[in-house]
N, C-alpha and C positions, 0 to 999 in steps of 0.2 A: 558760032553764035547761035546755032539752032540746036544744038544736044544740050547748048548750058537752058535755052530756052525750051527745049523738049522735057528737060528734067525738072523744072520749076514748075513745069504743069503737071508731070506727072506726079510731083510731091502736094500739090495745092489741090488734086484730084484725090490722093491717099487721104489727104488730112478732112477734105471735106466727107468724104468715105467714113471716116472715122467719128468725124463728127456726127452723122446723121445716124450712127450706127448707135453712139453715147445717146442722141437724142429718141432715139427711136423705143431704147429699154426704158428711159425716164418718164417717155410715156406711156408705155406698158406697165412700171410703176402707178405713175398716176391715176390708169383707168382703174386698176387693181381696190387702191384705195377709195375711189369715189362710187364701186361697188360696193364695198365694204359699207362705208359712210349709207348707200341710198340704202341698203339693210335696215342699219341700224335707225334713220329715219323712220324707215316705213313700221319699223315696231313699235319705234315712239310715238307714232303715227297714234298706231292701232290701239296701246295703251289709252293714250291720250283722250281718243273716243270712248273708250271703258270709262274713264274717269268723268268726263262729261256726264256723260248718262249716269252713271251713279251720284254725281251731286245735282245732276235734274230731279232724280226718283226721290232724292231726300232731303232737296227744297220744295218738292210738290207736297211731302208728307203736312201733315200736321202737327205743329209743335207740344201743345199738349197730348197726344197721341203720343210721340216719341217720348217724351218725360214718363210716360206710363209704361211705355215699354222699358225705359232704364231704370224704372222702380223698380218691377217686375222681376228683371233680372237682378237689381240687386238683394231682392226677397228671395230668390233661389240660391243665389249665391249663400245668405246668410245660413238656410235651412243646409244646404250643404255642408257647411263648415260646423254647423251643431252635431247634424248627423257623423261627422268623421270625429271629433272629439267624441260621442256616446261609443263609436266605434272602439276607439285608442281606449278608453276607460274599461270597456270590455276586454280587452285584449289584454291590457296589462292586468285587470283581475284572472284571466284564463293562465297565465305566464305565470302568475304568482301562485296559483293551488297547482299547476303542475309541477313547480320547483317541489312544492310539500310531499306530492304525491312517488316522486323522483327520491328523494331524500327516504320515503317508505321502503321504496321497492329497493336501494341500495342494502338499506340496514335485513331486511328478510335475504334476500341474495347472500349477503355476509352471515349471518346465522346459519343457514343452508349450507354453506360453501366449510364453513369452521364445522359444523357437527359432522359432515362429512369426512371429512381429515378425521376426527374423532374416530367416526366410526370404520376411516381407511386402518386409523394405527391399531385399533382393538383389533381388527381381524386379522391382520398381519401377527400380531404378538402373538394370539391364540392359535394360528396355525405353525407358526414358527415354536410353538411351547416355552414361550417368553410368560415368564411374571412381570406385572408390571411393577413398577419401581417404587419403593413405599412414598406415602404424599404424606407431608410433616405435618 
């Protein structure tokens, strides 16, 4: 009877030890999660404070002044759009004119290349003492 009681007590102690080990692991996990949540809450609190400050500044401004600033901003955006349109048109004209000069240079290059070939053939015929074929 003493042995069975001893075994039961030992098993109970082992079960309690296992249970406390699992509880310790869970407590560690909960502490880590709590630390993460605290960090997030701290960041949100800082962000909230910044937003409250910005809202306070915006509310303290005069509505008329704010509307004037928006109107000036819209005007500057329109000016920028007009400038971009002008630049786009200029670029189009420059590209168009560069393509025509490219074609001119291509035709000049083709003429010079063909002339060089004719001169080369004539020189070779002269050096080889060959007569030109009859031209019909």
